[in-house]
C-alpha positions, 0 to 999 in steps of 0.5 A: 391639108390646110397648108396646101389649101393656102398655096396659090399658083398665079400667072398674069391672067389669073383671076386669083391675082385680084384677090391678093392686093399685095401680090398684085402690087408686086407684079404690077410694079415689076418686083416679082415675075409670073408665074408665082407660087404664093401662100396667101400674100407671101410670094414663095417662088417667082418666075419659075415654079421652084418645087424646092422652095415650095417644099421648104415653105410647106415645112414651115407653114 
């Protein structure tokens, strides 16, 4: 369950965005598109919620 606890779903209006300065920097700079699925500061999926990428990342976290 610890793996899943680090996963965050972030959109442009999400208060969680301010808690992750690296993700915020990427969104502000246009480097990534929202919505974002992140594990901590690591963006796993952007622009869409890609369940395949999320599952693959969960296997390695």
